[in-house]
C-alpha positions as CSV (number, residue, x, y, z in Angstrom):
1,E,-18.1,-3.7,20.9
2,G,-18.5,-7.3,19.8
3,E,-17.0,-6.6,16.5
4,A,-14.0,-4.8,18.1
5,D,-13.5,-7.8,20.4
6,A,-13.5,-10.2,17.4
7,S,-11.0,-8.0,15.6
8,T,-8.7,-8.0,18.6
9,T,-9.0,-11.7,19.1
10,E,-8.1,-12.5,15.4
11,E,-5.1,-10.2,15.4
12,D,-3.9,-11.5,18.8
13,A,-4.1,-15.0,17.4
14,E,-2.1,-14.0,14.4
15,V,0.7,-12.0,15.9
16,S,1.2,-13.2,19.5
17,P,4.8,-14.4,20.1
18,T,5.5,-17.7,21.6
19,E,6.2,-18.0,25.4
20,E,9.9,-18.3,24.6
21,D,9.8,-15.1,22.7
22,D,7.9,-13.4,25.6
23,A,10.7,-14.4,27.9
24,A,13.3,-13.1,25.6
25,A,11.5,-9.8,25.1
26,S,10.6,-9.1,28.8
27,P,13.2,-7.1,30.8
28,T,14.9,-9.0,33.6
29,E,14.3,-8.0,37.2
30,G,16.2,-4.8,37.9
31,G,17.2,-4.5,34.2
32,D,16.6,-1.8,31.6
33,E,12.8,-1.6,31.1
34,G,13.3,0.3,27.9
35,T,14.4,-2.9,26.1
36,A,10.9,-4.4,26.5
37,G,9.5,-2.6,23.5
38,A,12.4,-3.3,21.2
39,Q,11.1,-6.5,19.7
40,T,9.4,-6.5,16.3
41,F,6.6,-8.8,15.2
42,G,6.3,-9.6,11.5
43,P,6.5,-9.2,8.7
44,F,2.8,-10.2,8.4
45,S,1.6,-11.0,4.9
46,N,-1.9,-12.0,3.8
47,E,-2.5,-11.3,0.1
48,D,-5.7,-13.3,-0.4
49,V,-7.8,-10.4,-1.8
50,I,-10.8,-12.7,-2.5
51,F,-10.8,-13.9,1.1
52,G,-10.7,-17.6,0.5
53,K,-13.7,-17.6,-1.7
54,E,-14.1,-19.9,-4.7
55,I,-15.1,-17.7,-7.7
56,E,-16.3,-19.4,-10.9
57,E,-14.7,-17.8,-13.9
58,G,-17.2,-16.2,-16.2
59,E,-17.1,-14.5,-19.6
60,Q,-15.0,-11.4,-20.3
61,G,-16.9,-8.2,-20.8
62,G,-20.2,-6.7,-19.8
63,T,-21.5,-3.9,-17.7
64,F,-22.5,-4.0,-14.0
65,I,-24.9,-1.3,-12.9
66,E,-25.4,-0.5,-9.2
67,G,-28.4,1.5,-8.1
68,S,-28.1,4.0,-5.3
69,F,-30.5,6.4,-3.5
70,S,-27.6,9.0,-3.4
71,D,-25.3,10.4,-6.0
72,I,-21.6,10.6,-5.3
73,S,-20.2,13.9,-4.1
74,T,-16.6,13.8,-5.1
75,T,-13.9,11.9,-7.0
76,Y,-11.2,12.8,-4.5
77,P,-10.8,10.3,-1.6
78,I,-9.4,12.7,0.9
79,V,-12.7,14.6,1.3
80,V,-15.1,11.7,1.1
81,Q,-17.8,11.8,3.8
82,D,-20.6,9.8,2.2
83,T,-21.3,6.2,1.5
84,A,-22.1,6.6,-2.2
85,S,-18.7,8.2,-2.9
86,G,-16.9,5.7,-0.8
87,D,-18.5,2.8,-2.6
88,F,-17.8,4.1,-6.1
89,L,-14.3,5.2,-5.5
90,S,-13.4,1.8,-4.0
91,A,-13.4,0.5,-7.5
92,I,-10.9,3.1,-8.6
93,F,-8.6,3.9,-5.7
94,E,-6.9,1.5,-3.3
95,P,-5.7,1.5,0.3
96,L,-2.6,-0.2,1.8
97,V,-4.8,-2.8,3.6
98,T,-8.2,-4.2,3.2
99,V,-10.2,-6.4,5.7
100,N,-11.5,-9.9,5.4
101,P,-15.2,-9.5,6.1
102,D,-15.5,-13.0,7.5
103,T,-12.5,-12.9,9.9
104,L,-11.8,-9.2,10.3
105,E,-8.1,-9.9,9.6
106,P,-6.0,-7.4,7.7
107,V,-5.2,-8.3,4.1
108,G,-2.5,-6.6,2.1
109,L,-3.5,-4.6,-0.9
110,L,-1.0,-1.9,-1.8
111,A,1.0,-3.1,1.1
112,E,2.7,-6.4,0.5
113,S,3.6,-7.0,4.2
114,W,4.0,-5.1,7.5
115,E,5.5,-5.4,10.9
116,Q,5.0,-3.8,14.3
117,N,7.0,-3.3,17.5
118,E,6.0,-5.1,20.7
119,D,3.8,-2.4,22.1
120,A,2.1,-1.6,18.8
121,T,3.3,2.0,18.7
122,V,5.4,1.6,15.5
123,F,4.1,0.0,12.3
124,T,6.3,-0.4,9.1
125,F,4.6,-1.2,5.8
126,N,6.4,-2.7,2.9
127,L,4.7,-1.7,-0.4
128,R,4.0,-3.8,-3.3
129,E,6.6,-3.5,-6.1
130,G,5.7,-2.8,-9.7
131,V,2.5,-0.9,-9.0
132,T,2.0,2.2,-11.2
133,W,-0.6,4.9,-11.2
134,S,-2.9,5.0,-14.2
135,D,-0.7,7.7,-15.8
136,G,2.3,5.4,-15.7
137,E,4.1,7.0,-12.7
138,P,5.4,4.6,-10.1
139,F,3.5,4.2,-6.8
140,T,5.9,4.9,-3.9
141,A,6.0,5.5,-0.1
142,D,6.0,9.3,-0.8
143,D,2.4,8.9,-2.1
144,V,1.4,7.2,1.2
145,R,3.1,9.9,3.3
146,F,1.5,12.7,1.2
147,T,-1.9,11.1,1.4
148,Y,-2.0,10.8,5.2
149,E,-0.6,14.3,5.5
150,M,-3.7,15.5,3.5
151,Y,-6.1,13.3,5.6
152,M,-4.6,15.1,8.6
153,N,-4.6,18.6,7.1
154,P,-7.8,20.6,8.2
155,D,-7.4,22.9,5.2
156,T,-8.4,20.0,2.8
157,G,-11.8,19.5,4.4
158,S,-10.9,16.0,5.3
159,P,-13.4,14.5,7.8
160,R,-10.7,12.4,9.4
161,V,-8.4,15.0,10.8
162,S,-9.1,14.6,14.5
163,D,-9.2,10.8,14.3
164,F,-5.9,10.4,12.5
165,T,-4.0,13.1,14.3
166,A,-5.0,11.6,17.6
167,K,-3.3,8.3,16.6
168,I,-0.4,9.2,14.2
169,E,2.5,11.1,15.7
170,S,4.8,11.0,12.7
171,M,5.7,9.2,9.5
172,E,9.0,8.3,8.0
173,V,9.7,7.3,4.4
174,V,12.5,4.7,4.7
175,D,12.8,4.2,0.9
176,D,10.5,4.1,-2.1
177,Q,8.9,0.9,-0.9
178,T,8.9,1.3,2.8
179,I,7.1,3.7,5.2
180,T,7.0,3.8,9.0
181,F,4.2,5.2,11.1
182,N,5.0,6.2,14.7
183,L,1.8,6.3,16.8
184,V,0.8,8.4,19.7
185,D,0.0,5.4,21.8
186,T,-0.5,1.6,21.6
187,Y,-3.0,0.7,18.9
188,V,-3.1,-2.9,17.9
189,D,-5.9,-2.4,15.3
190,F,-4.0,0.3,13.4
191,A,-3.7,-1.8,10.2
192,V,-7.4,-2.6,10.0
193,D,-8.7,0.8,11.1
194,I,-6.4,3.5,9.7
195,M,-4.6,1.8,6.8
196,V,-7.9,1.0,5.0
197,F,-8.2,4.5,3.4
198,N,-7.5,5.1,-0.2
199,I,-4.1,6.5,-1.4
200,V,-3.8,9.4,-3.8
201,P,-0.8,10.3,-6.1
202,E,1.5,13.0,-4.7
203,H,2.6,14.1,-8.2
204,I,-0.9,15.1,-9.1
205,W,-1.9,16.9,-5.9
206,A,1.3,18.3,-4.4
207,D,1.1,21.6,-6.2
208,I,-2.6,22.2,-5.3
209,D,-3.4,24.4,-2.3
210,P,-5.0,22.1,0.2
211,A,-7.9,24.5,0.7
212,A,-8.6,24.4,-3.0
213,M,-8.5,20.6,-3.4
214,A,-12.2,19.9,-3.0
215,Q,-13.0,22.2,-5.9
216,D,-10.2,21.0,-8.2
217,P,-11.3,19.3,-11.4
218,G,-9.8,16.1,-10.1
219,A,-12.2,16.2,-7.2
220,T,-15.3,17.4,-9.1
221,G,-14.8,14.9,-11.9
222,T,-14.8,17.5,-14.6
223,D,-11.3,16.5,-15.7
224,P,-11.1,12.7,-15.7
225,S,-7.4,13.0,-16.6
226,R,-6.7,14.3,-13.1
227,V,-8.5,11.3,-11.4
228,I,-5.3,9.3,-11.3
229,R,-5.5,5.9,-9.4
230,T,-4.1,2.4,-9.0
231,G,-7.4,0.4,-8.8
232,P,-9.0,-2.1,-11.2
233,F,-11.2,0.5,-12.8
234,L,-10.6,3.9,-14.4
235,F,-12.8,6.9,-13.9
236,S,-14.7,7.8,-17.0
237,E,-17.5,10.3,-16.3
238,W,-19.8,11.7,-13.7
239,V,-23.2,13.1,-14.7
240,I,-24.5,14.7,-11.6
241,E,-27.7,13.2,-10.1
242,D,-27.7,10.6,-12.9
243,H,-24.7,8.3,-12.9
244,A,-21.0,7.8,-12.5
245,T,-19.0,5.4,-14.8
246,A,-15.7,3.6,-14.4
247,V,-14.1,1.4,-17.1
248,R,-11.8,-1.5,-17.0
249,N,-8.1,-0.9,-16.2
250,D,-6.3,-3.3,-18.5
251,N,-3.0,-2.6,-16.8
252,Y,-4.2,-3.3,-13.2
253,W,-1.4,-4.8,-11.2
254,N,-3.6,-7.7,-10.0
255,G,-5.0,-8.5,-13.5
256,A,-7.6,-6.8,-15.5
257,P,-11.2,-7.2,-14.2
258,Y,-13.7,-9.2,-16.4
259,L,-16.2,-6.3,-16.6
260,D,-15.9,-3.7,-19.3
261,E,-17.5,-1.0,-17.1
262,Y,-19.1,-0.3,-13.7
263,I,-21.9,2.2,-13.5
264,F,-23.2,3.8,-10.3
265,K,-26.7,4.9,-11.1
266,V,-28.9,7.2,-9.0
267,V,-32.5,5.9,-8.5
268,P,-35.2,8.2,-6.9
269,D,-36.4,5.8,-4.2
270,Q,-36.7,2.2,-3.1
271,A,-39.7,1.4,-5.2
272,A,-38.0,2.7,-8.3
273,G,-34.9,0.7,-7.4
274,V,-36.8,-2.6,-7.0
275,A,-38.7,-1.9,-10.2
276,Q,-35.4,-1.4,-12.1
277,L,-34.0,-4.6,-10.6
278,Q,-37.0,-6.5,-11.9
279,T,-36.7,-5.0,-15.4
280,G,-32.9,-5.5,-15.5
281,E,-32.1,-1.8,-15.7
282,I,-29.8,-2.2,-12.7
283,D,-28.0,-5.3,-11.5
284,Y,-27.6,-4.6,-7.8
285,F,-29.4,-2.4,-5.3
286,E,-28.4,-2.2,-1.6
287,G,-31.1,-2.1,1.0
288,V,-33.9,-4.2,-0.6
289,P,-35.9,-5.9,2.1
């Protein structure tokens, strides 16, 4: 509850109109109350994807190995239900919005900016131009619409069907770089709650039966050429119960990462994870006391 309150406070501070704007937006006594929700706030734009941190430049190259108790379960974001898969795929796929962990404010990733109407029932996202999928196809608003349709389709096995359908009434692709979400009710935290889920390419998945998506080679990792993404790393391989590997995307829209590869390695237990940290077999292990 405290986190939710903090999030609301930050967003209120960012988007609240001035008193003069309030007066202009409010209906006059006896007037048409329907005009009250016509005002739009935005566009909002925060593109600081390192959240104000000062990061010292290092040398190019190298491998970063993360240890994990659990293996990943899929390479398809729509059906992710576990932390391990979410962690690994966050290096490969991207959402429209990410969240500053210090302030809880939304930060644009695949979305360059966005705006909302006065009662926070309509959100319009303006997508970043020049982003391409790893197979060279352009990233567009149709990919966003398709992705959220799949998140809300129970046939896919998505764990987010009830949450998203309870909040999203409809979507409208305005043009290649613009998409509007019409919500069921007022939801001021829509950007930081629902827009933080990874986007998948329509041209790869549109012809696949939603009920068969979880077993598709693009979801099981058996065909890396089907794991098409926009993120800083490219999927390389998944050896079940051993490791998953991603390699540098030299064509990443925000600049190629310094690392050559990122390995997500399964360790049997905490003692083994600590021992592998000490020997240098892994570089990072979450949950060490």
